[in-house]
C-alpha positions, 0 to 999 in steps of 0.5 A: 158411322153411316155407310152408303154405297150402291150395293146389291144388299142394304143393311136393315139398321133397325133390325141390327139390335135384335142380333147383337147377342148372336154377333158377339158370340159368332166365332167368325168375321162379320161383314164390314157393313155390319161392323161399321153400324154397330155401337162401340159397346157391341163392336168392342165385344165381338169375339169376346165370348167365343169358346176358341179364341185361336180359331176366331183369330185365325178366321179373322186373319185369313179373311183379312188376307184373302180380301187384301189379295183378292184384286176386287174393287171395294164394292165387290169386296163388300158385296162378296163379304155379305154374300159369303156371310149369308151363305154361311149364316142364313139366320142373319138374312133378315138384316139385309134387303136385296136391291133390285 
């Protein structure tokens, strides 16, 4: 699935495969722009190996509720997701280019 919007961040799809194992182990939500570019075999395994399934589920639900009630436009939500995600997990910065 190709995801093309005029956002501050651009996903470096060619680097995505290098992060598959880290993404599968992450016990938190992952920005939509990343999820939408993952192959099905990786997408379906997100959260599969996390140690605390309840914490993982709670974080996903909280994120979904907060985005649904934010009042932001879709582009603002997508940019906010990436920004928050990179602040929490700077090791994923190589996945993104910042557009000027």
